[in-house]
Every structure is written in C-alpha cells, then in structure tokens.
C-alpha positions as CSV (number, residue, x, y, z in Angstrom):
1,M,111.9,174.9,68.0
2,A,114.3,172.1,67.5
3,E,113.0,169.0,65.9
4,T,112.0,165.8,67.8
5,P,115.2,163.2,67.6
6,W,114.8,160.3,65.3
7,L,116.4,158.2,67.8
8,T,115.4,157.2,71.1
9,I,117.6,155.0,73.6
10,V,115.4,153.3,76.1
11,G,116.5,151.8,78.8
12,L,114.5,148.2,79.4
13,G,114.9,146.3,82.6
14,E,114.1,142.3,83.2
15,D,110.3,143.7,84.2
16,G,109.8,145.1,80.6
17,P,107.3,147.1,79.6
18,D,106.1,146.7,83.3
19,G,108.2,148.6,84.5
20,L,108.5,151.2,82.1
21,P,107.8,155.1,82.8
22,P,104.9,156.7,80.3
23,A,107.6,158.5,78.2
24,S,109.6,155.4,77.5
25,R,106.3,153.5,76.8
26,A,105.4,156.1,74.4
27,A,108.6,156.0,72.7
28,L,108.2,152.4,71.7
29,E,104.6,152.7,70.6
30,E,105.3,155.5,68.6
31,A,108.5,153.7,66.6
32,E,108.9,152.1,63.1
33,I,111.6,150.2,64.2
34,V,112.4,148.7,67.7
35,M,116.3,147.3,67.8
36,G,118.2,145.8,70.6
37,P,119.4,142.8,71.5
38,A,117.3,139.8,71.3
39,R,117.0,139.5,74.9
40,H,115.5,142.7,75.4
41,L,113.0,142.0,72.4
42,A,111.6,139.0,73.5
43,L,110.7,140.9,76.8
44,L,108.5,143.6,74.9
45,P,105.2,142.8,73.7
46,D,103.7,142.6,70.2
47,L,104.3,145.8,68.4
48,A,103.5,147.8,65.6
49,A,107.0,148.6,65.1
50,E,109.6,146.4,63.0
51,K,112.1,144.7,65.1
52,V,115.4,144.0,64.5
53,D,118.1,142.4,66.3
54,W,121.2,144.1,67.2
55,P,124.0,142.1,66.0
56,V,127.3,140.4,67.9
57,P,129.8,142.3,68.5
58,F,128.5,145.4,69.2
59,A,129.8,147.3,66.9
60,D,128.2,145.7,64.0
61,G,125.2,147.2,64.8
62,L,125.9,150.8,64.5
63,P,126.2,151.1,60.3
64,I,122.5,149.0,60.8
65,L,121.5,151.8,63.0
66,Q,122.7,154.6,60.6
67,G,120.7,153.1,57.6
68,L,118.2,153.8,59.6
69,R,118.3,157.6,59.7
70,G,115.2,159.7,59.1
71,R,112.8,157.0,60.4
72,R,111.6,156.4,64.2
73,V,113.6,154.3,65.7
74,A,113.9,153.0,69.6
75,V,117.1,151.4,70.8
76,L,117.1,149.1,73.9
77,A,119.5,149.0,76.4
78,S,120.0,147.6,79.9
79,G,118.6,149.6,83.1
80,D,120.7,153.2,82.4
81,P,122.5,153.1,79.2
82,F,124.9,155.6,80.2
83,W,126.1,153.7,83.3
84,F,128.7,151.1,81.7
85,G,125.7,150.4,78.8
86,A,125.6,151.1,75.0
87,G,124.4,154.7,75.4
88,S,127.8,156.2,75.4
89,V,129.1,154.2,72.1
90,I,125.3,155.3,70.6
91,A,126.1,159.4,71.7
92,R,130.0,159.2,70.0
93,T,128.4,158.0,67.1
94,F,125.8,160.4,66.4
95,A,125.3,163.9,66.6
96,P,123.1,165.3,69.8
97,E,120.2,166.4,67.9
98,D,119.8,162.9,66.5
99,W,119.1,161.0,69.6
100,C,117.3,161.3,72.8
101,A,117.9,158.8,75.9
102,L,114.9,158.0,78.5
103,P,116.8,155.7,81.0
104,G,115.8,153.3,83.9
105,P,117.2,151.9,86.7
106,S,120.7,150.3,86.6
107,V,121.8,147.0,88.0
108,F,124.2,148.6,90.4
109,S,120.9,150.6,91.4
110,L,119.0,147.8,91.7
111,A,121.7,145.8,93.4
112,A,122.3,148.3,96.2
113,A,118.6,148.6,96.9
114,R,118.5,144.9,97.5
115,L,120.9,144.7,99.6
116,G,120.9,148.0,101.5
117,W,124.5,149.2,100.5
118,P,125.2,153.1,99.9
119,L,125.8,153.0,96.1
120,E,128.2,156.3,96.6
121,A,129.7,154.6,98.9
122,T,130.5,151.3,96.7
123,H,132.3,150.7,93.8
124,C,130.6,149.9,90.4
125,A,132.6,148.1,87.7
126,G,131.4,146.6,84.1
127,L,133.5,143.4,84.0
128,H,131.3,141.9,81.1
129,A,133.9,142.8,78.5
130,A,136.8,143.7,80.6
131,P,139.7,141.8,82.6
132,F,138.8,140.8,86.2
133,A,142.4,142.3,87.0
134,R,141.0,145.7,86.6
135,L,139.9,145.4,90.5
136,R,143.3,144.3,91.4
137,P,144.7,147.5,92.8
138,L,141.6,148.3,94.9
139,L,141.5,144.6,96.7
140,A,141.8,145.0,100.4
141,P,139.8,143.6,103.2
142,G,136.8,145.8,103.7
143,F,136.8,146.9,100.0
144,T,133.2,146.5,98.6
145,A,132.1,146.2,94.9
146,I,129.0,145.5,92.7
147,V,130.6,144.3,89.3
148,T,128.6,143.0,86.0
149,L,129.8,139.7,84.7
150,R,129.4,138.2,81.1
151,D,127.6,135.2,82.1
152,G,126.9,132.6,84.7
153,A,130.5,130.5,83.6
154,A,132.3,134.1,84.6
155,V,131.1,134.0,88.5
156,A,133.1,131.0,88.6
157,E,135.9,132.7,86.7
158,F,135.3,135.8,89.1
159,A,136.0,133.7,92.3
160,A,138.8,132.0,91.1
161,F,140.4,135.2,90.4
162,L,139.7,136.5,94.0
163,T,141.1,133.5,95.2
164,E,144.4,133.2,93.5
165,A,144.8,136.9,94.8
166,G,144.3,135.5,98.5
167,F,140.8,136.8,99.1
168,G,139.2,133.4,98.6
169,D,137.3,134.5,102.0
170,S,135.5,137.5,100.3
171,R,131.8,137.2,100.0
172,L,130.0,136.9,97.1
173,H,126.4,137.8,96.3
174,V,125.2,136.8,93.1
175,L,122.7,138.6,91.6
176,E,120.4,137.4,88.6
177,A,118.0,138.9,86.6
178,L,117.2,141.7,88.9
179,G,113.9,143.5,88.8
180,G,112.3,140.7,87.2
181,P,110.4,137.6,87.4
182,R,113.2,135.3,86.9
183,E,115.2,137.4,90.4
184,R,117.1,135.5,92.3
185,I,120.2,136.6,94.9
186,R,122.0,133.6,96.5
187,E,125.6,134.0,98.7
188,T,128.3,132.0,98.7
189,T,132.5,132.7,99.3
190,A,135.0,132.9,96.4
191,R,136.9,129.8,97.8
192,A,133.8,127.8,98.0
193,M,131.8,129.1,94.9
194,D,130.0,125.9,93.5
195,L,127.0,127.9,92.5
196,E,124.7,126.2,89.4
197,G,122.2,127.3,86.9
198,I,123.5,131.1,87.3
199,A,121.0,133.0,84.9
200,H,122.0,136.0,82.9
201,P,122.1,138.9,83.3
202,V,124.3,138.8,86.5
203,A,126.0,140.9,88.4
204,V,128.1,140.1,91.8
205,A,128.3,142.5,95.0
206,L,131.5,141.7,96.8
207,E,132.7,141.9,100.2
208,T,136.7,141.6,100.6
209,A,138.1,139.5,102.7
210,G,141.1,137.3,103.3
211,D,144.9,137.7,103.7
212,G,146.2,138.2,100.2
213,P,148.6,141.2,99.5
214,A,147.3,144.5,99.4
215,I,148.9,146.7,97.0
216,P,149.8,149.8,98.6
217,A,147.7,153.3,97.6
218,A,151.0,155.4,98.1
219,S,153.9,155.2,95.8
220,G,156.6,152.6,95.9
221,W,154.9,149.2,95.8
222,P,156.9,146.1,97.1
223,D,159.4,145.0,94.8
224,G,157.8,141.2,95.1
225,F,154.4,142.6,92.9
226,F,156.7,142.9,89.8
227,D,157.9,139.8,88.2
228,N,161.8,140.8,86.9
229,D,165.1,139.7,86.1
230,G,166.8,142.2,88.6
231,Q,166.3,144.7,86.2
232,I,163.9,147.2,88.1
233,T,164.2,150.5,89.9
234,K,163.9,149.4,93.7
235,R,161.3,150.5,95.5
236,P,162.7,153.5,97.7
237,V,164.2,154.8,94.6
238,R,161.1,154.3,92.9
239,A,159.1,156.4,94.9
240,L,161.3,159.3,95.0
241,T,161.3,158.9,91.1
242,L,157.6,159.2,90.8
243,S,157.5,161.9,93.3
244,A,159.9,163.9,90.5
245,L,157.6,162.8,87.8
246,A,154.9,164.2,89.6
247,P,151.9,162.8,87.6
248,L,148.9,164.4,87.2
249,P,145.6,162.9,85.7
250,G,145.5,162.1,81.7
251,E,149.2,162.6,81.3
252,H,151.3,160.4,79.1
253,L,154.6,159.1,80.2
254,W,157.7,157.8,78.3
255,D,159.3,155.3,80.6
256,I,162.4,154.7,78.3
257,G,164.4,151.5,79.6
258,G,161.4,149.9,80.8
259,G,162.7,146.6,82.9
260,S,160.1,145.2,84.5
261,G,157.3,148.2,83.7
262,S,157.1,149.1,87.6
263,I,157.5,152.7,86.8
264,S,154.6,152.8,83.9
265,I,152.7,150.5,85.9
266,E,153.0,152.7,89.2
267,W,152.7,155.6,86.9
268,L,149.3,154.1,85.2
269,A,147.7,153.5,88.5
270,R,147.7,157.1,89.7
271,H,144.6,157.9,88.1
272,P,142.4,156.0,85.7
273,R,143.1,158.5,82.7
274,M,146.6,158.0,82.9
275,Q,148.8,156.8,79.8
276,A,152.4,155.4,79.5
277,T,154.6,154.0,76.9
278,A,157.3,151.8,78.0
279,I,160.7,151.8,75.5
280,E,162.3,148.3,76.2
281,T,165.3,146.4,73.8
282,D,165.1,143.3,75.3
283,P,162.2,141.8,73.8
284,V,161.8,138.9,76.8
285,R,161.3,142.4,79.0
286,A,159.2,143.7,77.1
287,E,156.7,140.9,77.4
288,R,157.3,140.8,80.8
289,I,156.3,144.6,81.1
290,A,152.8,144.0,79.4
291,A,152.5,140.5,81.8
292,N,153.2,142.5,85.0
293,A,150.4,145.1,83.7
294,A,148.1,142.7,83.0
295,A,148.4,140.8,86.4
296,L,148.0,144.3,88.3
297,G,145.4,145.5,86.7
298,V,146.5,148.8,84.8
299,E,145.7,149.8,81.2
300,R,146.6,152.0,78.8
301,L,150.2,150.4,78.6
302,R,152.2,150.4,75.4
303,V,155.3,149.0,75.1
304,V,157.6,149.5,72.4
305,T,160.4,146.8,71.7
306,G,163.3,148.7,70.7
307,R,166.6,150.9,71.3
308,A,165.9,154.8,72.2
309,P,166.1,157.4,70.6
310,E,165.0,155.4,67.2
311,A,162.1,153.8,68.9
312,L,160.6,157.2,69.9
313,E,159.8,157.8,66.2
314,G,156.1,158.5,65.5
315,L,155.2,158.1,69.4
316,A,152.5,160.5,71.1
317,A,154.0,163.4,72.6
318,P,154.6,162.9,76.3
319,D,153.9,164.8,79.1
320,A,156.6,163.5,81.5
321,V,159.9,161.4,80.2
322,F,161.6,158.6,82.8
323,V,165.1,157.9,81.7
324,G,165.8,154.3,83.5
325,G,168.2,152.3,80.8
326,G,170.2,153.6,77.7
327,L,171.0,157.1,79.0
328,S,173.2,159.0,76.5
329,Q,174.5,162.1,74.9
330,E,172.6,161.3,72.0
331,L,169.2,160.3,73.7
332,L,169.3,163.5,76.0
333,E,169.8,165.6,72.6
334,T,167.1,163.6,71.1
335,L,164.7,164.6,73.9
336,W,165.9,168.0,74.5
337,A,165.1,168.9,70.6
338,R,161.9,167.4,70.0
339,L,159.8,167.6,73.4
340,P,157.3,170.2,73.8
341,P,158.8,173.2,76.0
342,G,157.5,172.5,80.0
343,T,157.8,168.5,79.4
344,R,158.9,166.9,82.9
345,I,162.2,164.9,82.5
346,V,163.8,162.7,85.4
347,A,166.7,160.5,84.7
348,N,168.4,158.1,86.7
349,A,172.3,157.3,86.3
350,V,174.3,154.3,88.5
351,T,177.5,154.8,86.7
352,L,180.5,157.2,87.0
353,E,180.2,157.9,83.2
354,S,176.3,158.8,83.6
355,E,176.6,160.7,86.2
356,A,179.0,163.2,84.8
357,L,176.8,163.5,81.6
358,L,173.7,164.2,84.3
359,A,175.8,166.7,85.9
360,L,177.2,168.4,82.6
361,W,173.7,168.6,81.4
362,Q,172.0,170.3,84.6
363,A,175.1,173.0,84.3
364,A,174.0,173.5,81.0
365,H,169.9,173.9,81.5
366,G,169.1,173.7,85.2
367,G,167.1,171.2,86.7
368,E,167.7,169.6,90.0
369,L,170.4,167.0,90.7
370,L,169.7,164.4,93.9
371,R,172.2,162.0,95.0
372,I,170.1,158.8,96.8
373,E,172.4,156.6,98.7
374,L,170.7,154.0,100.7
375,A,171.4,150.9,103.1
376,E,169.7,148.2,104.4
377,A,170.7,146.4,107.6
378,R,172.0,143.0,107.1
379,P,172.9,140.2,109.2
380,L,176.9,140.5,110.0
381,G,177.8,137.4,111.7
382,R,175.7,137.2,114.9
383,R,175.1,141.4,114.5
384,R,173.5,143.3,111.8
385,G,175.5,145.6,109.9
386,W,174.9,148.0,107.0
387,R,175.0,147.2,103.3
388,A,174.8,150.2,100.8
389,A,173.3,149.6,97.5
390,F,174.7,151.8,94.5
391,P,174.2,155.4,94.8
392,V,171.6,156.8,92.2
393,V,172.1,160.3,91.0
394,Q,168.5,161.6,89.5
395,W,168.3,164.9,87.4
396,T,164.8,166.2,87.4
397,V,164.2,169.0,84.7
398,R,161.6,171.0,82.7
399,R,162.3,171.2,79.1
C-alpha cells in the first residue's frame, strides 16, 4: 500500500474552516506545519501546528517547502488550487507521491453561482498577474468572462483598458471576498467605474458591450490592427499565407523578415499553445513587433533582432517557416540544410529576382507555386477603376 503523502494542498475559502469538508479539516488538524499566505493563515483558529507564512514572490516559498520534506505539512491555497491557483506549480515541483490535494469551490464557481451564469459558457481567466490584453482577441459585444484581479486598484485599471479598447459600455460585476463574511457584489460600467474601497480578493464578471473594433475569428485581420511603417503583409495575402502555413495547436513558427509582426501575431492567435519567433533586421521594427503583440493580447512571441540566416543560430526548431523578407539563395540553402524533414516552408516574393529564385527551387524540390494578383476599386475621376497591387508569388513546400 502506498505511503500517505507528506504534503496536502488544502483549498480554503473566505469563510475559513467553517466551509471546509471533514477531510480538509482533518488535514489541518493532523499537520505539524501549516504554510500559506498571511491572509489565509489569519482565517484559521489556533492550531497545534506551526504556521509558516508563504513569502512573496511565490517562487521563494518553494525552497522553504522543500526543506519541510518528511514532516506532515498542509499548504493553503485559495478555493480550487488547480484553477489558476498554486496547485499546478507545486505539482510540477514535487513528485506525485509527495502530495495530495483537497480542493474547495473556486472563485469562478462562486461568481457563477451568485450571478446565475452558466460556467461552461463563460470565459474564465486569472489576470491577477497577467496583462489585461490577454482578453483583447475575445472582446466583442455579448462576450462574458469572469476574471480574477490583483487588488481593488486593478479594477479601475481593467475598466480603463476596456474603455480605451472601445468597450466602455461593458457591465462590470465587482465581486469582493466571495464566500466569506466580507462578501459584497456591486455593479457599474467600465466607463463609469468609480467604486471605492474594493476589498481583496476581488474578481470581475464582464458583460461586454460597446462599438470598439472586434478582432475577427478568421485569418486576415484588418491592417489597421497592426502599427506599421508600410512593411506589412497585407490582409488578403496574409490570409492566404496563414492558410498555406496551416497552423496546428502547439506548433512553432519562424517568421523571417517580421516587419510589423502580423504573420506571427495571427499565427499565435490561432490557439493558446502556439509559439512563434520573429526575426527582423531593423531594431525599430523589432520593437514594434513586440508592442503589437502586447497590444493585441498574444503571448509566446520571441523577437530576434538580426539578419537571417545568421540570426537563426540557436533557435528552437520550427514546425513551419515563413519567409516574408530577406529571401536569398543563401537563406533557402540554410533552411533546406538544417530544418527537420516535414517542416512546412512558405515564401512570398514580389521582385522579379525573388520570383525567379522561387521558380528554380520549386523546380528542384517540388511544392506549389501560387501567383496572387489583387486589385482594389479606387476613384478614377468621377468614376471608379481598378488599382492593381504588385503581384505576389508564393512557394509552399514541405522540407
């Protein structure tokens, strides 16, 4: 029979031990040491166990917990420790036989229960230590979410973020200290947010409204979402390029010649586990790529300032590569020599010289060549006419 784990993670609510089931109470009563944030420890009655404050930042507490190995230890966490809580960090640090968990109701469950919202249809996010822009790709009228925030001051910051994005009419339910004697729920709009004395812990339930620009769910976002100096893969070509790149969840993209970062950013927006590395020679553009990613709420983008192929040294291998700038014989030879078999390559060419290069490589290595010719209707005197863009030749191939 397996030994009883020495470490128990106990989910604790704002009602303290009164809300705990028998197994969680027993774990606290039998513990030699109870470790947790000062706020949680203050909710407990006098115990025989020694109390240890979990320090800030959170990572500093893990070595302390390691030093307690072999003793009966209970660690306190808010509600459900594995719902944007400390549980997953502890589980990654310790072996499975070291610990067990006794979760309580999460703040998301409590918020949904107070508001009567279907939790399975409500987006839940932990924004107490994450940028608000993480929500930006999702903001559209009718979108609902429950988010945890750092403290009372963060509620005003969150409201300002929504207002600046054009969704100031959104209704906010400010949920304070749910499940305990200090519980309070107040309502406001993002634009009118002036609530004071907001107690911690705090969550906000959001009902999105307003006429701000919503980011499309399809590839090919409007060019205006990307700050750029003209060096950008235009919307229709970008949509075709992303289709050719065929992103799959969890894959890694090299975006060579990043420009404004539009290809990398839309790649990352396809799934939360996507990764991308943008390689850009111009330092100003490289900074702009990072700023665009931050503003549009995508993460896991690494920006490398340098010229390919030299700048590719040391990078994690990709699943797909897009060449939007700096196309050359040397670059293609380097990619073909070092990329793992099966890597997808998409290269766009505008000049006659780069078109000819792609034609030679397609003849030698296969794949598909696509010529993209687009024209937009523009005023022509008192009438309208077609203004053609430079044609783009696109080569798609598997290494």
